[in-house]
Backbone of each chain as ProteinMPNN parsed JSONL, in Angstrom:
{"seq_chain_A": "XXXXXXXXXXXXXXXXXXXXXXXXXXXXXXXXXXXXXXXXXXXXXXXXXXXXXXXXXXXXXXX", "coords_chain_A": {"N_chain_A": [[5.763, -4.153, 16.432], [5.957, -1.976, 13.755], [6.562, 1.427, 13.34], [5.919, 4.611, 11.674], [8.805, 6.245, 10.218], [10.623, 4.511, 11.448], [13.001, 1.915, 10.751], [12.23, -0.89, 8.819], [11.892, -4.23, 9.819], [13.459, -7.074, 8.305], [11.179, -9.085, 6.128], [9.286, -12.063, 4.79], [7.349, -12.999, 2.126], [5.031, -15.042, 0.62], [4.14, -15.043, -2.761], [1.613, -14.612, -5.402], [1.745, -14.382, -8.757], [0.042, -12.648, -11.001], [0.503, -12.073, -13.676], [2.001, -14.271, -14.888], [0.77, -16.328, -13.693], [2.028, -17.798, -11.619], [3.737, -19.049, -8.606], [5.716, -17.534, -6.047], [8.447, -16.195, -3.924], [8.993, -13.376, -1.89], [11.182, -10.912, -0.306], [11.667, -8.353, 1.82], [14.36, -7.193, 1.724], [15.14, -7.93, -0.928], [14.058, -6.061, -2.33], [15.164, -3.732, -1.176], [17.766, -4.172, -1.852], [17.639, -3.725, -4.721], [17.317, -0.938, -4.68], [14.563, -0.089, -4.784], [11.29, 1.414, -4.098], [8.771, 0.214, -1.854], [5.384, -0.665, -1.672], [3.103, -1.782, 0.439], [-0.217, -3.074, 0.349], [-2.607, -3.783, 2.155], [-5.582, -5.847, 2.514], [-8.883, -6.89, 3.491], [-9.417, -10.441, 3.614], [-10.152, -12.022, 0.371], [-12.998, -13.164, -1.126], [-14.925, -14.095, 0.708], [-15.457, -11.729, 2.69], [-16.297, -9.665, 1.076], [-18.493, -10.537, -0.449], [-20.197, -10.868, 1.901], [-20.216, -8.277, 2.594], [-21.905, -7.133, 0.498], [-24.054, -8.563, 0.931], [-24.881, -8.063, 3.593], [-23.891, -5.855, 4.756], [-21.857, -4.156, 7.171], [-20.854, -5.001, 10.42], [-22.542, -7.781, 12.182], [-21.696, -9.562, 10.141], [-19.093, -9.792, 10.023], [-17.885, -11.475, 11.86]], "CA_chain_A": [[5.043, -3.266, 15.405], [6.786, -0.81, 13.328], [6.024, 2.932, 13.023], [6.63, 5.596, 10.653], [10.057, 6.694, 10.737], [11.355, 3.35, 11.748], [13.353, 0.832, 9.74], [11.233, -2.079, 8.884], [12.642, -5.414, 9.875], [13.187, -7.857, 7.007], [10.12, -10.129, 6.124], [9.269, -12.572, 3.531], [6.132, -13.294, 1.668], [4.853, -15.965, -0.587], [3.285, -14.216, -3.611], [1.16, -15.087, -6.531], [2.102, -13.512, -9.812], [-0.989, -12.886, -11.927], [0.981, -12.187, -15.038], [2.371, -15.447, -15.275], [0.111, -17.376, -12.914], [3.002, -18.656, -10.93], [3.844, -18.593, -7.374], [7.149, -17.263, -5.662], [8.648, -15.845, -2.643], [9.945, -12.127, -2.002], [11.586, -10.469, 0.937], [12.048, -6.788, 1.911], [15.858, -7.126, 1.322], [15.332, -7.915, -2.25], [13.664, -4.641, -2.896], [16.064, -2.609, -0.941], [19.065, -4.383, -2.858], [17.4, -3.014, -5.952], [16.848, 0.387, -4.279], [13.109, 0.25, -4.873], [10.327, 1.665, -3.131], [7.692, -0.873, -1.737], [4.124, -0.324, -1.198], [2.148, -2.963, 0.875], [-1.398, -2.75, 0.245], [-3.387, -4.864, 2.875], [-7.011, -5.816, 2.509], [-9.451, -8.185, 4.151], [-9.498, -11.698, 2.7], [-11.058, -11.897, -0.737], [-14.398, -13.59, -1.398], [-15.868, -14.03, 1.894], [-15.8, -10.547, 3.269], [-16.798, -8.71, -0.013], [-19.673, -11.134, -0.517], [-20.819, -10.544, 3.132], [-20.509, -6.738, 2.555], [-22.952, -6.825, -0.411], [-25.193, -9.106, 1.268], [-25.711, -7.469, 4.715], [-23.12, -4.685, 5.183], [-20.876, -4.342, 8.347], [-21.513, -5.536, 11.697], [-22.448, -9.164, 12.572], [-21.114, -10.452, 9.042], [-17.449, -9.785, 10.068], [-17.515, -12.58, 12.781]], "C_chain_A": [[5.782, -2.231, 14.985], [6.08, 0.393, 12.993], [6.595, 3.738, 12.211], [7.798, 6.19, 11.096], [11.117, 5.728, 11.061], [11.768, 2.571, 10.626], [12.581, -0.382, 9.843], [12.17, -3.299, 8.825], [12.477, -6.291, 8.6], [12.037, -8.845, 7.208], [10.048, -10.802, 4.726], [7.754, -12.914, 3.386], [5.956, -14.134, 0.64], [3.931, -15.004, -1.387], [2.809, -15.077, -4.89], [1.324, -14.166, -7.486], [0.932, -13.568, -10.847], [-0.534, -12.821, -13.378], [1.347, -13.454, -15.634], [1.633, -16.683, -14.699], [0.78, -18.392, -12.073], [3.085, -18.085, -9.65], [5.492, -18.306, -7.147], [7.259, -16.726, -4.382], [9.401, -14.303, -2.698], [10.227, -11.593, -0.593], [11.748, -9.023, 0.747], [13.451, -6.637, 1.334], [15.921, -7.064, -0.105], [15.033, -6.46, -2.986], [14.67, -3.601, -2.462], [17.452, -2.806, -1.749], [18.958, -3.661, -4.046], [17.156, -1.579, -5.962], [15.622, 0.824, -4.897], [12.432, 0.598, -3.848], [9.387, 0.454, -2.931], [6.565, -0.274, -0.999], [3.434, -1.6, -0.65], [0.705, -2.379, 0.978], [-2.413, -3.924, 0.89], [-4.774, -4.556, 2.645], [-7.466, -7.015, 3.249], [-9.551, -9.322, 3.129], [-10.575, -11.581, 1.525], [-12.526, -12.151, -0.698], [-15.184, -13.311, -0.326], [-16.322, -12.644, 2.323], [-16.591, -9.577, 2.221], [-18.159, -9.254, -0.198], [-20.505, -10.74, 0.649], [-21.222, -8.997, 3.065], [-21.705, -6.443, 1.752], [-24.085, -7.283, 0.192], [-25.865, -8.35, 2.635], [-24.945, -6.421, 5.361], [-22.347, -5.137, 6.317], [-21.683, -4.927, 9.445], [-21.232, -7.091, 11.896], [-21.524, -10.061, 11.49], [-19.667, -10.593, 9.197], [-17.069, -11.02, 10.951], [-18.12, -13.806, 12.373]], "O_chain_A": [[6.3, -1.516, 15.844], [5.019, 0.333, 12.371], [7.8, 3.62, 11.988], [7.881, 6.636, 12.24], [12.313, 6.006, 10.984], [11.065, 2.496, 9.618], [12.308, -0.854, 10.947], [13.059, -3.415, 7.981], [11.451, -6.223, 7.923], [11.891, -9.401, 8.297], [10.566, -10.327, 3.715], [7.025, -13.085, 4.363], [6.721, -14.018, -0.318], [3.101, -14.283, -0.833], [3.451, -16.028, -5.336], [1.058, -13.012, -7.151], [0.878, -14.575, -11.553], [-1.141, -13.464, -14.234], [1.038, -13.712, -16.797], [1.816, -17.829, -15.109], [0.346, -19.516, -11.82], [2.682, -16.948, -9.402], [6.363, -18.75, -7.895], [6.26, -16.738, -3.662], [10.313, -14.106, -3.501], [9.414, -11.89, 0.282], [11.944, -8.53, -0.364], [13.578, -5.86, 0.388], [16.676, -6.235, -0.612], [15.63, -5.937, -3.927], [15.014, -2.699, -3.225], [18.121, -1.876, -2.2], [19.911, -3.018, -4.485], [16.839, -0.985, -6.993], [15.536, 1.91, -5.47], [12.767, 0.237, -2.72], [9.246, -0.303, -3.891], [6.659, 0.429, 0.007], [3.232, -2.489, -1.478], [0.473, -1.345, 1.605], [-2.909, -4.817, 0.202], [-5.221, -3.412, 2.568], [-6.739, -7.949, 3.589], [-9.749, -9.107, 1.933], [-11.698, -11.113, 1.716], [-13.249, -11.282, -0.21], [-16.036, -12.422, -0.339], [-17.529, -12.401, 2.316], [-17.452, -8.796, 2.627], [-19.067, -8.428, -0.108], [-21.596, -10.243, 0.37], [-22.321, -8.561, 3.41], [-22.513, -5.612, 2.167], [-25.116, -6.617, 0.106], [-27.064, -8.097, 2.747], [-25.289, -6.063, 6.487], [-22.146, -6.338, 6.497], [-22.869, -5.257, 9.406], [-20.122, -7.619, 11.824], [-20.808, -11.005, 11.823], [-19.051, -11.445, 8.557], [-15.976, -11.553, 10.764], [-17.926, -14.836, 13.019]]}, "seq_chain_B": "XXXXXXXXXXXXXXXXXXXXXXXXXXXXXXXXXXXXXXXXXXXXXXXXXXXXXXXXXXXXXXXXXXXXXXXXXXXXXXXXXXXXXXXXXXXXXXXXXXXXXXXXXXXXXXXXXXXXXXXXXXXXXXXXXXXXXXXXXXXXXXXXXXXX", "coords_chain_B": {"N_chain_B": [[-16.137, -4.168, -1.107], [-13.411, -4.844, -1.505], [-12.615, -5.96, -4.149], [-12.871, -3.766, -5.769], [-11.195, -1.829, -4.85], [-8.837, -3.091, -5.295], [-8.893, -3.239, -8.108], [-8.796, -0.659, -8.956], [-6.369, 0.11, -7.853], [-4.749, -1.524, -9.6], [-5.173, -0.149, -12.168], [-3.425, 2.028, -11.574], [-1.016, 0.917, -11.411], [1.173, 0.76, -13.498], [2.114, 3.571, -13.567], [3.242, 3.619, -11.025], [5.098, 1.828, -10.982], [6.908, 2.933, -12.753], [7.954, 4.896, -11.418], [9.832, 3.646, -9.987], [8.594, 2.106, -8.135], [7.39, -0.697, -6.424], [4.497, -2.656, -6.022], [2.689, -4.555, -3.621], [-0.101, -6.418, -3.038], [-1.637, -7.596, -0.008], [-3.099, -10.073, 1.887], [-4.882, -12.271, 4.249], [-5.369, -14.476, 2.973], [-4.525, -17.615, 1.326], [-1.953, -18.142, -1.142], [-3.0, -19.838, -3.196], [-5.782, -19.328, -2.948], [-5.6, -16.589, -3.876], [-4.784, -17.074, -6.402], [-7.261, -18.405, -7.392], [-9.105, -16.583, -7.018], [-8.328, -14.216, -8.464], [-8.333, -15.222, -11.023], [-10.891, -15.685, -11.467], [-12.787, -13.48, -10.77], [-13.789, -10.889, -12.45], [-13.255, -8.188, -12.039], [-10.755, -8.211, -11.309], [-9.164, -8.868, -13.389], [-7.287, -7.298, -14.748], [-5.215, -6.939, -12.903], [-1.741, -6.828, -12.1], [0.219, -6.644, -10.263], [2.137, -8.321, -7.72], [0.411, -10.572, -5.699], [0.474, -10.731, -2.223], [0.574, -13.594, 0.269], [-0.427, -14.137, 3.328], [-1.18, -16.046, 5.405], [-0.583, -16.769, 8.103], [-0.603, -14.322, 9.317], [1.537, -12.975, 10.084], [3.099, -10.778, 8.74], [1.037, -8.885, 8.562], [0.702, -8.345, 11.268], [3.124, -7.447, 11.947], [2.863, -4.869, 10.864], [0.754, -3.98, 12.292], [-1.807, -4.359, 11.268], [-3.239, -6.62, 11.675], [-6.362, -8.262, 12.43], [-7.275, -9.462, 15.25], [-9.736, -10.546, 15.991], [-11.147, -11.236, 13.728], [-9.286, -12.435, 12.111], [-8.399, -11.356, 9.847], [-6.811, -8.835, 7.62], [-6.773, -5.478, 8.206], [-7.529, -2.513, 6.148], [-4.915, -1.319, 5.026], [-2.287, 0.83, 4.1], [1.145, 0.866, 3.316], [4.18, 2.549, 3.144], [7.409, 1.903, 2.122], [10.652, 3.15, 1.98], [13.44, 3.157, -0.168], [15.748, 2.622, 1.597], [14.631, 1.081, 3.48], [13.075, 2.201, 5.323], [10.033, 2.968, 6.951], [7.867, 5.148, 5.554], [5.202, 5.962, 5.293], [1.771, 5.491, 6.281], [-1.297, 4.344, 6.36], [-4.417, 3.577, 7.438], [-7.711, 2.09, 7.248], [-11.049, 1.245, 8.259], [-12.934, -1.588, 7.694], [-15.153, -0.841, 5.944], [-14.676, 1.473, 4.361], [-13.32, 2.331, 1.109], [-10.054, 2.879, -0.408], [-8.143, 5.394, -2.268], [-6.429, 5.007, -5.128], [-5.41, 6.981, -6.672], [-4.581, 8.965, -4.846], [-2.624, 7.685, -3.663], [-0.611, 7.497, -5.648], [-0.162, 10.306, -5.787], [0.983, 10.744, -3.353], [3.217, 9.096, -3.47], [4.745, 10.459, -5.366], [5.441, 12.801, -4.252], [6.999, 11.747, -2.2], [9.034, 10.412, -3.539], [10.165, 12.747, -5.004], [10.98, 13.949, -2.569], [13.173, 12.45, -1.579], [15.127, 13.101, -3.168], [15.41, 15.518, -2.68], [16.161, 16.475, 0.156], [16.004, 18.491, 2.008], [13.669, 19.695, 1.665], [9.993, 20.137, 1.798], [6.854, 18.889, 1.236], [3.752, 20.64, 0.691], [0.34, 20.727, 1.75], [-1.869, 18.941, -0.438], [0.032, 18.774, -2.47], [1.221, 18.561, -5.616], [3.057, 17.32, -8.32], [5.57, 19.447, -9.654], [4.651, 21.627, -8.475], [5.009, 24.226, -5.744], [7.429, 23.577, -3.41], [8.251, 23.683, 0.13], [10.767, 25.057, 2.163], [11.761, 24.147, 5.36], [12.698, 26.27, 7.962], [14.108, 28.561, 10.355], [13.618, 31.151, 9.327], [11.091, 30.791, 7.786], [9.057, 30.385, 9.528], [6.057, 31.673, 10.297], [5.689, 32.551, 7.899], [4.777, 31.049, 6.008], [2.493, 31.338, 4.24], [3.171, 33.589, 2.374], [5.673, 32.465, 1.322], [4.474, 30.451, -0.34], [3.317, 31.93, -2.133], [5.108, 33.172, -3.68]], "CA_chain_B": [[-15.091, -3.062, -1.27], [-11.985, -5.288, -1.925], [-12.07, -6.097, -5.6], [-12.862, -2.469, -6.359], [-9.868, -1.128, -4.404], [-7.736, -3.645, -6.026], [-8.882, -2.87, -9.522], [-8.394, 0.808, -8.804], [-4.813, 0.102, -7.801], [-4.221, -1.968, -10.837], [-5.152, 1.067, -13.013], [-2.287, 2.875, -11.45], [0.17, 0.164, -11.2], [2.249, 1.165, -14.368], [2.43, 4.815, -13.047], [3.939, 3.576, -9.872], [6.378, 1.019, -11.396], [7.778, 3.854, -13.583], [8.68, 5.785, -10.478], [10.555, 2.699, -9.137], [7.803, 1.648, -6.858], [6.771, -1.939, -6.388], [3.35, -2.786, -5.075], [2.096, -5.989, -3.278], [-1.275, -6.505, -2.256], [-1.547, -8.623, 0.985], [-4.348, -10.398, 2.739], [-4.409, -13.441, 5.041], [-5.552, -15.569, 2.181], [-3.362, -18.304, 0.807], [-1.558, -17.847, -2.687], [-3.948, -20.598, -3.898], [-6.902, -18.435, -3.137], [-5.193, -15.452, -4.732], [-4.989, -17.434, -7.826], [-8.543, -18.838, -7.746], [-9.979, -15.297, -6.993], [-7.775, -13.279, -9.497], [-8.531, -15.74, -12.247], [-12.31, -15.704, -11.714], [-13.253, -12.183, -10.621], [-13.686, -9.891, -13.645], [-12.686, -6.829, -11.608], [-9.294, -8.455, -11.15], [-8.368, -9.375, -14.756], [-6.127, -6.376, -14.907], [-4.275, -7.002, -11.705], [-0.398, -7.52, -12.429], [1.025, -6.654, -9.141], [2.217, -9.604, -6.917], [-0.45, -10.678, -4.579], [1.113, -11.539, -1.179], [-0.019, -14.374, 0.955], [-0.096, -13.93, 4.721], [-2.217, -16.898, 6.252], [-0.469, -16.799, 9.572], [-0.782, -12.999, 9.791], [2.905, -12.486, 10.492], [3.559, -9.509, 8.191], [-0.044, -8.071, 9.076], [0.947, -8.065, 12.562], [4.299, -6.244, 11.913], [2.282, -3.391, 10.555], [-0.34, -3.607, 13.036], [-3.266, -4.42, 10.714], [-4.009, -7.972, 11.911], [-7.535, -8.156, 13.275], [-7.398, -10.779, 16.139], [-11.238, -11.04, 16.015], [-11.616, -11.728, 12.386], [-8.16, -13.188, 11.477], [-8.237, -10.6, 8.514], [-6.173, -7.67, 7.669], [-7.473, -4.29, 7.965], [-7.22, -1.92, 4.97], [-3.776, -0.556, 5.452], [-1.287, 0.977, 2.97], [2.298, 1.25, 3.86], [5.045, 2.938, 2.031], [8.73, 1.754, 2.655], [11.58, 3.781, 0.998], [14.605, 2.318, -0.516], [16.569, 2.36, 2.559], [13.933, 0.132, 4.209], [12.368, 3.069, 6.361], [8.644, 3.102, 6.856], [7.68, 6.654, 5.455], [3.859, 6.281, 5.2], [1.034, 4.716, 6.876], [-2.705, 4.662, 6.361], [-5.262, 2.301, 7.904], [-9.048, 2.313, 7.312], [-11.751, 0.218, 8.619], [-13.465, -2.462, 6.565], [-16.174, -0.381, 4.937], [-14.214, 2.564, 3.337], [-12.198, 2.029, 0.22], [-9.053, 3.805, -0.519], [-8.115, 6.015, -3.57], [-5.038, 4.853, -5.568], [-4.824, 8.134, -7.186], [-3.833, 9.696, -3.818], [-1.283, 6.985, -3.267], [0.374, 7.964, -6.64], [0.258, 11.699, -5.314], [1.979, 10.607, -2.089], [4.503, 8.496, -3.885], [5.415, 11.377, -6.2], [5.832, 13.456, -3.163], [8.092, 10.787, -1.423], [10.107, 10.143, -4.49], [10.622, 13.885, -4.988], [11.71, 14.488, -1.373], [14.124, 11.495, -1.669], [16.443, 13.673, -3.864], [15.37, 16.889, -2.027], [15.761, 16.073, 1.525], [15.694, 19.791, 2.697], [12.399, 20.493, 1.299], [8.715, 19.407, 2.414], [5.671, 18.972, 0.351], [2.564, 21.15, 1.536], [-1.013, 20.046, 1.566], [-2.358, 18.843, -1.916], [1.177, 18.93, -3.301], [1.377, 17.768, -7.097], [4.313, 17.268, -9.135], [5.796, 20.665, -10.273], [4.116, 22.715, -7.611], [5.919, 24.867, -4.991], [7.675, 23.011, -2.05], [8.744, 24.57, 1.269], [12.092, 24.72, 2.855], [11.681, 24.439, 6.642], [13.718, 27.022, 8.457], [13.603, 29.566, 11.152], [13.02, 32.188, 8.42], [9.89, 30.44, 7.349], [8.094, 30.629, 10.547], [4.998, 32.565, 10.273], [5.754, 33.096, 6.575], [4.415, 30.139, 5.055], [1.596, 32.015, 3.161], [3.878, 34.31, 1.343], [6.483, 31.435, 0.718], [3.739, 29.693, -1.296], [2.891, 33.018, -3.3], [6.32, 33.486, -4.519]], "C_chain_B": [[-13.847, -3.72, -1.925], [-11.802, -5.276, -3.357], [-12.025, -4.722, -6.26], [-11.63, -1.801, -5.986], [-8.526, -1.815, -5.24], [-7.628, -3.419, -7.552], [-8.65, -1.442, -9.723], [-6.837, 0.809, -8.716], [-4.233, -0.528, -9.159], [-4.238, -1.064, -12.054], [-4.07, 1.921, -12.787], [-1.121, 2.243, -11.345], [1.499, 0.732, -12.157], [2.848, 2.499, -13.983], [3.545, 4.697, -11.9], [5.171, 2.811, -10.251], [7.421, 1.905, -12.121], [8.492, 4.73, -12.594], [9.685, 5.0, -9.676], [10.057, 2.179, -7.962], [7.32, 0.125, -7.134], [5.599, -2.081, -5.526], [3.005, -4.245, -4.944], [1.065, -5.761, -2.79], [-1.053, -7.637, -1.457], [-2.802, -8.798, 1.605], [-3.896, -11.807, 3.289], [-4.902, -14.628, 4.275], [-4.324, -16.338, 1.773], [-3.025, -17.824, -0.658], [-2.532, -18.729, -3.554], [-5.303, -19.797, -4.094], [-6.67, -17.206, -3.97], [-5.545, -16.029, -6.189], [-6.306, -17.666, -8.137], [-9.365, -17.483, -7.923], [-9.641, -14.341, -8.135], [-8.286, -13.823, -10.867], [-10.132, -15.769, -12.504], [-13.136, -14.361, -11.497], [-12.98, -11.24, -11.629], [-12.957, -8.655, -13.357], [-11.364, -6.872, -11.481], [-8.435, -8.762, -12.322], [-7.065, -8.463, -15.084], [-5.179, -6.068, -13.948], [-2.811, -7.557, -12.197], [0.516, -7.307, -11.414], [1.084, -7.802, -8.422], [1.152, -9.464, -5.903], [0.201, -11.529, -3.32], [0.02, -12.299, -0.338], [0.506, -14.301, 2.442], [-0.946, -14.79, 5.801], [-1.872, -16.801, 7.573], [-0.434, -15.473, 10.17], [0.526, -12.423, 10.489], [3.138, -11.078, 9.963], [2.324, -8.553, 8.49], [0.063, -7.532, 10.495], [2.101, -7.086, 12.728], [3.921, -4.961, 11.652], [1.012, -3.008, 11.257], [-1.771, -3.511, 12.583], [-3.879, -5.596, 10.86], [-5.01, -7.753, 12.949], [-7.692, -9.426, 14.028], [-8.834, -11.472, 16.031], [-11.582, -11.832, 14.77], [-10.538, -12.68, 11.635], [-8.002, -12.615, 10.06], [-7.321, -9.429, 8.72], [-6.817, -6.523, 7.382], [-6.931, -3.444, 6.695], [-6.062, -0.828, 5.09], [-2.791, -0.3, 4.324], [0.016, 1.568, 3.577], [3.35, 1.505, 2.935], [6.611, 2.739, 2.774], [9.765, 2.277, 1.524], [12.774, 2.943, 0.731], [15.747, 1.86, 0.507], [15.863, 1.51, 3.675], [13.375, 0.849, 5.395], [10.916, 3.129, 6.07], [8.148, 4.665, 6.762], [6.195, 6.989, 5.184], [2.928, 5.352, 5.533], [-0.291, 5.204, 6.814], [-3.574, 3.482, 6.629], [-6.762, 2.784, 8.024], [-9.766, 1.102, 7.631], [-12.378, -0.42, 7.472], [-14.311, -1.871, 5.497], [-15.757, 0.802, 4.142], [-13.202, 2.066, 2.469], [-11.305, 3.101, -0.067], [-8.952, 4.376, -2.035], [-6.626, 5.803, -4.076], [-4.504, 6.056, -6.058], [-4.03, 9.07, -6.071], [-2.681, 9.043, -3.521], [-0.176, 7.239, -4.411], [0.809, 9.357, -6.293], [1.409, 11.655, -4.347], [3.32, 10.137, -2.639], [5.356, 9.545, -4.689], [6.094, 12.383, -5.256], [7.158, 12.825, -2.313], [9.3, 10.796, -2.394], [10.951, 11.431, -4.659], [11.564, 14.209, -3.733], [12.975, 13.548, -1.018], [15.383, 12.266, -2.1], [16.387, 15.177, -3.425], [15.175, 16.99, -0.486], [15.566, 17.284, 2.453], [14.412, 20.422, 2.549], [11.21, 19.584, 1.919], [7.765, 19.779, 1.399], [4.399, 19.486, 1.089], [1.479, 20.341, 1.15], [-1.319, 20.122, 0.045], [-1.226, 19.022, -2.715], [1.067, 18.192, -4.692], [2.55, 18.138, -7.551], [4.502, 18.73, -9.873], [5.412, 21.816, -9.463], [5.2, 23.111, -6.485], [6.252, 23.788, -3.69], [8.052, 23.992, -0.91], [10.208, 24.081, 1.791], [12.076, 25.143, 4.305], [12.923, 24.971, 7.073], [13.378, 27.888, 9.347], [12.867, 30.836, 10.403], [11.391, 31.952, 7.86], [8.837, 30.514, 8.257], [7.229, 31.626, 10.449], [5.0, 33.206, 8.781], [5.366, 32.103, 5.614], [3.532, 30.603, 3.898], [2.402, 32.753, 1.962], [5.029, 33.448, 0.755], [5.646, 30.808, -0.43], [3.388, 30.658, -2.326], [3.994, 33.294, -4.19], [6.409, 32.884, -5.855]], "O_chain_B": [[-13.294, -3.133, -2.855], [-10.874, -4.615, -3.822], [-11.251, -4.507, -7.193], [-11.022, -1.192, -6.867], [-7.531, -1.233, -5.672], [-6.562, -3.405, -8.168], [-8.261, -1.11, -10.843], [-6.156, 1.486, -9.486], [-3.281, 0.014, -9.72], [-3.37, -1.207, -12.915], [-3.691, 2.604, -13.738], [-0.115, 2.933, -11.18], [2.584, 1.063, -11.678], [4.073, 2.597, -14.06], [4.517, 5.446, -11.81], [6.255, 3.193, -9.811], [8.624, 1.644, -12.093], [9.555, 5.265, -12.909], [10.338, 5.551, -8.79], [10.72, 1.85, -6.978], [6.837, -0.092, -8.245], [5.65, -1.671, -4.366], [3.007, -5.035, -5.888], [1.055, -4.836, -1.978], [-0.428, -8.6, -1.898], [-3.541, -7.846, 1.854], [-2.872, -12.396, 2.945], [-4.885, -15.731, 4.821], [-3.209, -15.821, 1.845], [-3.843, -17.144, -1.277], [-2.841, -18.278, -4.657], [-5.831, -19.642, -5.195], [-7.557, -16.835, -4.739], [-6.386, -15.556, -6.953], [-6.679, -17.162, -9.197], [-10.169, -17.326, -8.842], [-10.534, -13.722, -8.714], [-8.627, -13.044, -11.757], [-10.576, -15.868, -13.648], [-14.189, -14.249, -12.124], [-11.846, -10.763, -11.651], [-12.197, -8.109, -14.157], [-10.701, -5.835, -11.508], [-7.212, -8.891, -12.265], [-6.028, -8.891, -15.591], [-4.406, -5.115, -14.05], [-2.752, -8.695, -12.664], [1.651, -7.751, -11.584], [0.034, -8.446, -8.416], [0.974, -8.404, -5.303], [0.411, -12.741, -3.377], [-1.131, -11.885, -0.2], [1.704, -14.394, 2.712], [-1.327, -14.313, 6.87], [-2.82, -16.735, 8.356], [-0.263, -15.362, 11.384], [0.497, -11.528, 11.333], [3.375, -10.202, 10.796], [2.621, -7.372, 8.673], [-0.41, -6.449, 10.84], [2.072, -6.112, 13.48], [4.525, -3.994, 12.118], [0.324, -2.025, 10.98], [-2.686, -2.899, 13.136], [-4.962, -5.788, 10.307], [-4.784, -7.245, 14.048], [-8.208, -10.401, 13.481], [-9.024, -12.687, 15.994], [-12.197, -12.899, 14.787], [-10.834, -13.498, 10.763], [-7.523, -13.313, 9.166], [-7.06, -9.044, 9.859], [-7.453, -6.465, 6.329], [-5.83, -3.777, 6.258], [-6.301, 0.372, 5.23], [-2.488, -1.258, 3.612], [-0.002, 2.602, 4.245], [3.482, 0.763, 1.961], [6.924, 3.331, 3.807], [9.712, 1.886, 0.358], [13.026, 2.017, 1.501], [16.513, 0.921, 0.29], [16.475, 1.259, 4.713], [13.189, 0.212, 6.433], [10.585, 3.347, 4.905], [8.047, 5.343, 7.785], [5.893, 8.142, 4.878], [3.172, 4.228, 5.094], [-0.528, 6.362, 7.156], [-3.391, 2.44, 6.0], [-7.06, 3.721, 8.764], [-9.277, 0.004, 7.364], [-12.375, 0.124, 6.367], [-14.261, -2.267, 4.333], [-16.504, 1.142, 3.225], [-12.261, 1.422, 2.933], [-11.737, 4.25, 0.014], [-9.622, 3.856, -2.927], [-5.697, 6.368, -3.498], [-3.299, 6.283, -5.953], [-3.056, 9.768, -6.353], [-1.71, 9.69, -3.128], [1.021, 7.191, -4.13], [1.991, 9.668, -6.447], [2.468, 12.277, -4.423], [4.381, 10.68, -2.332], [6.584, 9.475, -4.657], [7.244, 12.757, -5.491], [8.116, 13.481, -1.905], [10.419, 11.158, -2.033], [12.174, 11.399, -4.525], [12.705, 14.653, -3.861], [13.76, 13.952, -0.16], [16.474, 12.136, -1.545], [17.255, 15.969, -3.794], [14.185, 17.507, 0.031], [15.032, 17.139, 3.552], [14.064, 21.449, 3.133], [11.427, 18.493, 2.446], [7.838, 20.837, 0.773], [3.982, 18.832, 2.045], [1.584, 19.404, 0.359], [-1.092, 21.124, -0.633], [-1.485, 19.49, -3.824], [0.749, 17.006, -4.607], [3.073, 19.204, -7.225], [3.616, 19.125, -10.63], [5.834, 22.934, -9.758], [6.184, 22.389, -6.322], [5.324, 23.26, -3.076], [8.127, 25.183, -1.211], [10.626, 22.923, 1.79], [12.327, 26.315, 4.585], [14.013, 24.476, 6.786], [12.18, 28.165, 9.289], [11.827, 31.379, 10.774], [10.645, 32.889, 7.578], [7.699, 30.702, 7.825], [7.786, 32.72, 10.539], [4.383, 34.241, 8.531], [5.613, 32.295, 4.424], [3.794, 30.298, 2.735], [2.232, 32.476, 0.775], [5.355, 33.75, -0.393], [6.227, 30.668, -1.506], [3.149, 30.205, -3.445], [3.809, 33.624, -5.362], [7.382, 33.114, -6.573]]}, "name": "protein", "num_of_chains": 2, "seq": "XXXXXXXXXXXXXXXXXXXXXXXXXXXXXXXXXXXXXXXXXXXXXXXXXXXXXXXXXXXXXXXXXXXXXXXXXXXXXXXXXXXXXXXXXXXXXXXXXXXXXXXXXXXXXXXXXXXXXXXXXXXXXXXXXXXXXXXXXXXXXXXXXXXXXXXXXXXXXXXXXXXXXXXXXXXXXXXXXXXXXXXXXXXXXXXXXXXXXXXXXXXXXXXXXXX"}
């Protein structure tokens, strides 16, 4: 697990591009090569959790 | 919470890309689920950033946000600088949403400090506001340094 101040090991991610409705693959190295910053924004899986939140709130709905 | 956070982020995406920042949202969904969700949920119609698929939880584990009990990723935001160093980390539990405006503020500070490495941004720093230059002379004098 990487901590603040440490170099992040390279990783790859399959991505969906909403602008073109296509799929692709990105790696951390690609962004570093282009001297760009990268923000990763993690969230719990789409539909399921959001619906359970509305329906019953936290707690038992998560499992 | 999720679609509102993603919609909020979508509203600030232009501002971030103009600073040289790419944003990728990541969940343990597959790319097919991303497509299905993004094209049906009205809140997500303005999303233009790539949506990352991490169904095996590899990247989520790398950043310590993989929840083994649920197989889901916690609400974590990570900032990686152009040299590949992790410079920002924020993780919240399932039930509290983030604020993309605060992410933009932090990114402005990070981008500024990349070209001003001997300075630091104090609390609530906004673009154009005073920064600090940590030094022995500054010890005990932060208040007056900020008044100057």
